[in-house]
N, C-alpha and C positions, 0 to 999 in steps of 0.2 A: 512204330515199336508197339508190340502188344502189351496191353495192361493186364497184369497177372495179380489178382487179390490174395492176399495173405492175412488172414484173421489175427487180431492181437490178443493174447490172452489178457483177461481184466487187470492183472497185476502189472504186466508191462504197459498197457494203455494208461493206466494211473500215473506210472513213472514218467511216460512220454508228455501227458499232460503237464505235470509238475515242472518238467524241465522247460518245455514251451512256453509255459506261463512266467516262469522264473526269468527266462531271456527277455520276453516282452515286457515284464514289469521294470527291468534294467533299463531297457531303452526308453520306455515311456517317462520314467522317472527324471531321464536326463534331459529330455526337452524342457523342463522348467527347473530342475534342481540348481542349475548354475545361476539362475537369474538373481538369488540372494547373495551369492558370493561375488557378484561382479565389482561392488565397490572396493572389496578387499583385494581382488585381483588387479584393479587398476593401479593401486597403491604399489603392489609388488611387482608389477609388470611395468612399471612406468608409463602407463598409457593415459591418454586423455578420456574425457568423457563420451566423445565421439568414437573414437577408436576402439575403445574397450567393447562397444556393441559389436564388434565383428567376431567376438566369442559366441556369441548367439547366432547373428546372421549367417556366418560361416557352416554352421552345423546345420541350419535349416536349408540353406542353399544346396549344400551337398547330398542332403536326404532327398530333396525334391528331384535332383537330377539323376540320382541313382535308382529312385524307385522304379521307373519304368523298364529298366533291365533285369529286374529280379526273375521274371518267368524265363527269359532267354537263358539266363544264368543256371536256373535250377533244372532247366531241360539239358543243359550242356553239362553241368557236374553232378546233376543228381541232388535231391532236396538235402539229404543227409550230409553230404559233403559241403554245400553251399552254407547249410545251417552251422556246421562246425567252424567253417572259415570265418563266416560273419561274427559269430559270437567270441571267436578267439580274436579276430582282429579288433572287435569293439574294447574287449577286455585290455589288449595291448595298447591300443590308442587312448584309452582311459587313464593308464598308467603314465603315457607320456604327457597327457594334460595335467596330471598330478605333479609331475617333476619340470615342467615347463619353466624356463626362467627367462622369457622374452615374450613379447606379445606375438612376434611372427611364428615362434615354435608353438605357442598356444593355438593360434588360427589354423596352422597347418595341421596340428593332431585334432584339432575339431573338426576340419574338414573330412579327414579320413575316419574320424568316429562317425561322422554323419552317413559317410558312404555305407560303412558297414553296418550301422543300425538301421539304415533304409531297407536292408533284406529281412530282417529279423521279423518285423511285424507281419508283413504278408505271408512270409513263410510260416509263421505261427498260426495265423489264421487258416491257411490251406491245410497245414498238417492235421489242425483239429478237425477239420471236415473230413479229412480221409481217414482218420483211425476210428472215427465213430460212425455206427449206422446212422441211418435217416432219422429214426426215433430219438436218438441221443443227440442230434444236432442243436436243438433248442437249448438244451442244457450246457453243452460244450461253448456255445456262442454267448450263453448268459455269463458263463465264467471268464471267458476272454474279454468280454464287454466290460465285465466289472473291473479288470485290471488295467483295461484302457481308460476307463473313467477315473479310477482310483488315483493312478500315477500321477496325473498332473496336479490333483489336489494336494497329494502327499509331497511332491517334489519341494515347493518352496519352505514347507515346514521342516523336512528332513535336512534340506540345504541349510536352513539358518541353524540348526541345532548343531549339526557338524560344524559349521564355520564358527559358533560361538564357543563350542565346547573343545573343539580341537584346532582345525584350521582349514582354510578353504580348499586346499588341496585334498583333503579328505572327502570333499564332494565327488572327486573322481576316484581316488583310491579304494571307496566303498565299493566300486564295480569288480574290482580284481578277483576277491575271493568268489563273488558270487558268478562272475563270467567264467571262471575255472571250472567251477562244478557244472554249469551249463553246458560248457564246452565237451567235457568227458561225458555228460549225460546224452550229448547228441549221438553218441554210439547207439543209443536205443532205438534211434528211427531206423526204419526200414530202408536198405540201401536200394538205389536206383542206378539203371544204366544210364549213362549219358546219351544224349540224342544229337545228331549233327544237324542242328537247325541253324541256318544261315544267319549270321548277325546282320542287322539292317543298319550300317553305319550312318547313312543318309538320314533315315527316319530318327535315330537317337540323337545324332547331331541337331537336327531341327528342334526337335523337342526340348533338348539340354538347353538351346539358345533361349528359346521361348521361356522355358521355367526360369532360368537364370535371370534373364531381364526383367521378368515379371516380379520375381522374388526381390530383386534390387529396388525396384521401383516402389513396391510394398514397403520394404524396409526404410527406404530414405525419403519416401514421399512427405512424411511430416516434417522432417529436418529441412527439406528444400522447398516447402510451400508447394508441393505437387505440381500442377500445371504452369505455374508461373516460372518453373525451372526447366531449362532447355534439357537438362539431363533426364528428367523423368519424361518429358514429351519423346525424347529418342528412345528410351527403355520402352515405353508402351508401344512405339511404332515397331521396334524390333520384336516385341512379343506377338503384336497381330500379324506382322509378316511372316513369322517363322511358324506360328499356329496354323495360318492359312496354307502355307506350303506343306507343313506336316500333314495336315488333313487331305490334301490331294495326293501325296505320295502314299500315306495309308490306303487310300482307296485304289491306287493303282499296282501297288508293289506287289511281288510274289509271295515275298516272307517278310511283312512289316514288323517292327519292333512290337507293335500292339496288334494282336492277331484281329483281322476285321470281322471274325465272326462274333465276337463279344459286342460289337455295334448292331449285330442283326437282331440280337436278343432283346426284346422290348423290355422285359422286366429288368434285366440289368441296366439298360440305359436310363430306364425311370429310376431305378435305384441308385444310379450315379448321381443323378439331378438331386434327389431327395437327401442322400446323404452329404451333398454339398451344401445343402440349406441347413440341415439338422447341424452338421459340423460347425457352419457359420454361427449358429444361434448358441451352441454348446461352448465353443471356444471364446466367441466375444463377449457373451454375458459373464463368464468366467473372468474374462481380461478386465471387464469394466468393474465389476463388482467389488473386488478388493480394493483397487485404488480409491473408489468412491468411498468405501467406509473409512479408510486411513486418511484421506485428504479432506473430505466434507464433514465427517462424523467423528474424526480425531481418535480412530480405533487403533490401538497398538497392532503391530503385524501379527502376532500370536493371537491376540483376541479376534483380528478381521479373519484368519483362518478358522478359527473354532466357530464363527458365525456363519461361515460359507460351508462348512464341512457337511451340514445336514443336507445339502444339494447332493453330494456323493452319496449319503446314506438312502436318500430317496430314489437315486440312479439305480443302486444295488437292489433296493427292494422292488423297483419295477422291472428290472430284469429277471429277477428270480419269479416274480408274479408273471411275466410275460411268457418265461419257459413253460409255466404251468397251462396258461390260456391258449398258447399256440396249438395245443393237442386237441382242443375242443372248439376254438373260435377261429374264423376266418383271419389270418394274419393282417389283411388290409384293415379290418375292422380295429384291431389293436393298435395299429399304427395311426389311424384317424383319431382314435381316442386320446393317445399319447400326444399327438400334436395338438389336439384341443386343451390338454392339460398344460402344455407348454405356453399356448397362447394366453390362457387363464393367469397362469403365473406371471407372465409378463405384462398384462393389464395390471395386476395387482402392483407390480413394480413401478408402473407409471404414476402410482399414488405415494412413492417414497417422498419424504421431506426432511428437514434438518431438524426437526425436533422429535424425530420417531425413536422407538425404542429398538432393540435387536429383534422383537418378535415378528415384524412385517418381513424382515430378511430372511427368517429362519423357516416361516410359514411358506413364504412363495418360493423359497429355495428347496424346501421337501417337495411341494406340488410340481415344481418344475423338473426335479430329479427324477420323480416318479413318471412324468410325461416322457422324459428322454429314455428312460429304460424302457418303458413300453414301446417307443418308438425304434430304438436301435436294434433291439433284438430280432423282432420279425421282419425290419427291413433288411437285416444281413441275411436271414434265411430266405425271403423271397428273392432277393437279388441274385444269389448263387444257386437257387431251387433248379434252374433249367441249364446251368452252366455245366459243360463236359467236364469229365475228371481232369483230362489233360490240359485244360485252360485255366485250372483253378489257381494257380500261383499268378499267372498273368493277371486274372480277373481281381484277384486279392490285392495285388501291387497298385492296379489302377484305381481300384476302390479306396485304398488307403490315400494314394496321391490326391484323389478328388476331394476326400474328407479334408485333408491338410489344406489344400489350395483353398477350399471354402473358408476354413477357419482363419487362413492368413489374409484373404481378402477383406473377410468381415471385421477383423480386429483393425486393420489399417483404415478401412471406410470409416469404422465407429470412431477411431481416434480423430480422423479428419473431421467428421461431423460434430464431435464435441468442440473442436478447436474453432469451427465456423459458427456454430450455434451459440457457443459462449460469447462470442463478440456481438452477434445478432440480438441475443436475449439481454446482454448488457446495455446495448444501446435503447431497446425497447423499455426495461426497467428504468435506466437514467432519465428517459423522456418524460417519466412520471413523478421525478423527485423536483420538486419546486418549493419556493419558500412557503407555500400554503400546505403542502403535505408535510414538509420538513420545515418547521420553524427555525431551525438551527442555521438554514441558509439565508435567513434574513441579513442584510448587508450591514445594518447597525449591530445586531448581535455579534457577528462575525468581528466586526472592528472592537467591539468591548472585550471580547474573549481573548484576543491577541493570539498567541502562540497555542493556547488550548484548542481553538478553532482549527487549527492544522490538523492537530491529532485527532479531533472528533470527525473531519472530513475524511480523513484516512481511513479511520473505522467505519465510516459510512460506505466508501467506496469498497472496502474489503467485504462488507455485508452483500453489497450488491453483485460484487463478483462471486461470493459463495452461492447466492441464489441463482444467478445466470449459469453457474456449472451444475447446479442441480437440475435446472431446465435442460441443460444440454444432455444429461445423462438420461433424463425422462424421455426426451425425444429419441433418443437411440432404441430405448426399451420399446416405445411405440412402433419403431420401424421393425424390430425384431418380431413384435407381436403379428404385424401384418403379414410378414415372412412366412410365419408358422401357419397362418390363416390360408394364405395364397397356395401353400404347398399341398394343403389337404386334397384338393380335386386330383392331383396328380397320382395319388395312390390308386385310384380306381382304374388307372392303365396297366397296373401289374397283374399278372396272372397269379392266381391263388396256387399254392404250393399243394402237389399232388402225392399222397402217400404211395409208397413202392419201395423195392429192395434198393438197397444202396451199397457200392463197395465200401469196405472197411478200410483197407490199407493197400496202397501201391507198391509193389516191390519188384524184384528182379523176374 
C-alpha cells in the first residue's frame, strides 16, 4: 500500500496530541492506581491475600501477551479504528471493574482491560512520531515520556485519595469520562486503509506462551521460593522453549508477527537492549524505594509519595532539557551523560542508613530523575530514527514490551535478592553479637532480668532485622548502579540521527 502524506494543521495536531496523551495517561495510571485499593477489594470481593494479587497479575499478563499483535491489528484495521476500539474497550472494561461483585468477574474484566490497554501506548507513540516532522520529534517524545514517567508516580497517590474519599470502585470509574472523551477524540486521527497482512498464528502462539509463562514465574516466584518450586522450574522451561521456537519461526516465516526487518536495524536492536536496562532501573528503583521508606524509616504512605516525587520532577526536567540538547548535541552523548547521572544517584543510594533524613532521598531522586530523563528521550529518538514509517507501530509495540519485561524481571529479581540477602546479612550480623559486644547476652544477667530479658532480646533481634534489611536494599542499589555503568558502552553501537525530511502523517 502506498503511503500518502497529509500534513496536519497546527490546531488539529495539538488536539490529536492532547487526545493521545490523555489516553496514554489513563492506561499508565491504571498500571499502579489499583495497588492501593487491593486491601479494600479483598474485603469486598471475599478474596484471600494470595488470590487478590490476580487483580494485578491478570492485567500485566494480558497486556504482555496483547502487545506484540498491535502492529498487525493497526495494519489490518488502521490506526484510527484500532485506537478508538482500544480506548473504548478500555473504558468499558474499567466500568466493568468498578461494578465487579466477585473476584472472578474482576479478574476477567482486568484481563480484558489489559488487552485493550496494551494497544494504546504503542499506538500513541507511533501517532506522535507520524503527526510531527522530524524537527519536532524531540519535543513530542519529551511530552509523551513525561506522561509515561508521571503516571506510575501519581497512580498510588490518586488511588489512595479516591479510595479514602469515595470508594475503591472509583479507582476504575474515574476512567469512564476520560475514556469517553478520548474515544470521541480519536476521530481526529487520520484514517488509514487496512492492509491484508497475514496473521502469524504460530508465531503469536509461541510468543504468547513464552510471555505468559515468564510473567507467571516472575509474579509467583517470591511466593513459591523460586527454583525450589517445581511450578517455577516448569514455567521457566516453557519460557525458554517457546522463545527458542519463536526465534526460529521468526527467522524463517514469510510474514512473522514481529517483522524480521526490525532485527536488522542495529540502532533499534541496541535500543531494545538499552530500554530493557533503563526500564529495569526505573521500575525496580521505584518499586524498592517506597516500601523501604515505609518499612524501615516509618514514613506514612502520603509522606513516602511526597519524598519520592522529586524523582519524577527530575525526570520531567531531564526530558525538557534533553529535547533542547538533542538539536545541538549527539544523542549518544546525552544518553551516556544520563546513564552516568543514574549511576551516580544509585551510588548515593548505597549510602542510605536508618538514621538519615529525607534529604539524601530527595537529592538522589532528583539526580536519578534527571539522568533518566536525559537517557530516555534520545534513546527513543535514536531507536526509531532509521525505522520505516510502515514499521513504526510494530517497533513501538516491541519497544514497549521490552521495557515492560525489563521492569518486571528487575522487580522480581530485586525482591528475590532482598529476601536472600536479608537472611545472609542477618546471619553475618548475628555472628558478631556476643556477650562481649552486647553485655545483655551475659547468661547471669539474662537470668537476673527474667521476663524482661526476653523483651530485650526480641528488640535486639528486631534491630538486627532492620539493619540486615537495609543492607539488602543497599545491595540491590549496588547491582543497579553496575547495570547502568555496563550499559554505557552499548550506546556507541547506535547510529547518530541524521537530519532530513520526515513524513508528517499517514492517511488514505
